[in-house]
N, C-alpha and C positions, 0 to 999 in steps of 0.2 A: 099825894095829889092835893093841891090847894083848892079849897072850896069857899074861901072867904069871899064875901060879896064885894070886897074892894079889889079883887084880882081882875086882870084883863086877859082876854084870850080871843084870838081870831085867826082867820085864814088869809094868807098873803100869797097871791099868785105871782110867779116870776115868768115873764113872757119876753119874747124878742125873736128876731130871725136866728137861723142857725149860726153857731160859732161866735156869739157875742160874749160868752162866758157865764151863762145862766147857771149851769151845774156847778161850776167852780165857785160862783158867788154863794150858792146855797151851802156847799160843803164848808166854806170858810165861815159862814154865819153861824152854823151850828157846831163847828169845831170837829167835824167827823166826816170822812168821805163816805157818802151813801149814794151819791149820784155819779155815774161814770162820765168820763170826759175823753174826747179825742178830737182831732181836726176834721174828722168826717162829719158832714152835716147830719143832723138828726140822729146822733149817737144815742141821745136820750129818746127812748121809744115808749116809756111808760110814765104816767103821772105819779110822781113820788112825793110824799109828804116828809119834810124834814122838820123836826120839832126842837125849838129852843126855849127852854124855861129859864127865865132870868128874873130873880126877885119875885115881884107880884105880877109878872107878865109871861104869857106863853104865846110865842109866835109859831104858827104852823105854816111853814113855807111850802108852796106847791110848785115843784119843778116840772116844767112842761117841755115837750119836744119843740124844736125850732120850727116856727111857722114858715112854710115855703111853698111856692107854686111852680118851681122849676121842674121838679120830677113829680108827675101825677100818676098814681096808680091806686089800687084799692087800699093798700097799707098806708100810703102817704095821705090819702083822703081821711082815713081814720085818725092819723096823727094830727092833722090840721084841725079836725073836729074836736079832738081832745083839748087843743089849745083854746078854741072858742068856748067850749064848755067850762073850762077852768076859770073863765072870767065871770061866770055866774056864781052867785052866792059866796063871794069872797069879800073880805072887809077892806082889803087894799090890794093894789096891783103895782108891781115893780116892772116898769118898762125899761128893758136894758138895751143900750146901744154901745157900740165900740167907739171910743174917742177918735175923732178924725174921719170916721167912715159913716156914710149914710146912703143907702141905696134903695131901689124899689122894694126890696124885701123888708127893710125897716118901715117903709111907708105903708106896706100892706098890713103890718101889725098895728100901726097907729089907727088904721081904719076900723080895727076890731075893738079898740079901747072904749070902755063906757064913758060917755061924755060927762056924766054927772058922778062918776066914781072917784074914789080916793086913789088917784094914780100918781105915782112918783117916777120922775125921769131919773134913771140911774146911768150915768156916763162911766162905763167901765174901761179899764186899761188906760186911764188917763196918764199914767207914767210914761207911756210911749210917745206922748206929745211933749217935747221939751220946750217948745215955744209957748209960754203961758198966755200971751196975747192971742195967739192962734186958737188955743184951747178955749179961751173965754169967748171968742167969736163963734166958735163951733157950738158951744153950749147955748149961747144966745139965740143962734139960728134954730137949733132943734127945739128949744123950749118954747119957741113961738109957734110951733106946729100943732100944739094941743094945750088945753087948759090944765097943765100939771099942777098938782097941789104943792109939790116941792121938787127941787132939782138937787141931786147929790152926785158929786164926782168922786170916784174911788178907784182902787186897784185891788180887786178881789184876790188875785194871785199873791199879792204882797201884803194882804191883810191891812190895807190902809183905807180909812174912810168908813169902815163898817159900823163903828159906834155912832157916828153921825147919822148914818142911814137908819139904824134901829131907833134912834131918838125921833126921827121924822115919821115913823109908822104909827098911826093912831089905831088902837085896838078898842073894841067895845068891852064894857064890863061883863064879866061872866066867869064861871069856874073853869079851871084847867080841864081840857078834854083828854089829856094824856098824863101818865105818871111823870113826876119831875125828871126822872132819869132816862126816860124813853126818848130816842133820837129820831125814830122813823116809824111809819106805819107798815113797813115791809118786813118780812121775816128774814132770818139769816140765810136760808136756802136761796131766796130770791137775790139777796145781795151777793152771794157767792157766784151765782150764774151771771150776774151783771159784771162782776170783776173779770170773769173769763171772757165775756163778750167784749169788754173794753180792750183787753190785750189783743184780741183778734183784730179789732179795728185799728188799734195803734200800730200794729206790725204789718197789717195787710192792706189797710186803707181802701183805695178804690179797686183793688184787685178782687174784693168780695162784694156781693150785693148786700142790701139791707136784710134780705130774707135769709138770715142765718139764725139758728136757734141754739140755745144751750140748755140742756136738760140735766138736772141733778138726779142721778140714779140712786146714789147712796150718800147718806150723811150720818155717819155713825160716831157717837160719843161714848161708846162702851168703855174705851180705855181713857182713864182720867187725864193723861198727859199727851194724848194723841187723838186727833180727829181724822177719821178716814172719809175721804170724799171721792166719789166716782162720778164723772160727768161725760155726757155725750154731746158732741157738736154736730148738729144737723146741717147739711148743705144740700143744695138742689141738684148739682151736677157732679159727675165723676172728676172732671178737671179741677173743680173747686176743692175737692178732697186733697188732691195733690198739692194745691197751693197752700192749704192749711198745714199739711204735714211737712212740706219742704224737702229739700235734698237730704237724704239719709235721716229724715225725721227731725232735723235741726230746728226748723221753724216751730213745730209743735212743742218741742222740748223747751225752747225759749219762752214761748207763750205760757206754758204750764208752770215753769219756774217762777216767772214774774207774778203770775196769778197766785201761786201758792204763798209767796211772800206777803202779798197784800191781804190774802185771806187770813194768814196767821196774825197779822196786825189787827184785823177786824175782830177776830174771835178770841184773841189773846191766848192762843194755844198752838202747839206744833201740829202741822197738817201733813198727811200723806195723801197726795192728790194724783189720781189717775184720770187721764182725759183721752177719749176715743173720738174718732171722726166717722160719721156714718152718712151715706148718701141716701136720701129719700126724695125721689123726684116728685115734684108737684106739691110738696108739703106746704109751701108758702101760700098756695091758693086755697088751702083747706080752711073751712069755717072755724075749726078749732084754733088754728094758728092766728087767724085774723081777729078772733074774738078778744084776745089779750090786749089789743090796742083800742078797743072800744072804751068809751068813757061816759 
């Protein structure tokens, strides 16, 4: 860990409406998948720190849930509050929009941005706009909505424009807060549960509500070349259990297989994964479940 007085270290919040590519952006910035992605809005439900140590700089990126007011319940209220809280005590803010699109959801996030903060407009997925003049007009329009310090166009998925973005982020002087080789503040069991949850959302999408939980019951590394993992998927209703399992268990098998492959890549070891589905009516309203979304 560098402690030289010439080092720079700071927190950088990544905010935006759902589905603009915030998690993909952070994953590509740090070079490791630690935040899950899917087309389902608010797939990211926890504030996750991704750490990039580069030379004398350490960027601590804070990935947040997508801010939205379309679906309001206790859980979504807490997710929105997490976004608001993430804008406090950070050194920079990346406000992410999707090239060519701007809707009331984007506008709602702008209203949260600190007017005197170090806010950078990040226009993601710009590769989708082939007309460069149209892209320039779009960027000009959006950049006029807030006193952004900088404007950067990029494509996180294709890893283009990221170096320019890093160069624009100004960090304060200070010692590194994490070891040089640490990539996140979350432990491996958390990341494993998130990988399984990602596969659920990717394969089941709108068929399942947000109130689904993945609990890691066993994470054994007793065998040097094999990690044994047992997980339970909690659903609220009996019919949801059938959706997850699928006909003849095929859906659960597919979800488990894809999760296992990602977990093996994460921990660099062979994995034996067992996944069970359990119905626990009303668990999503329990204080213990909701507490994890508080920030």
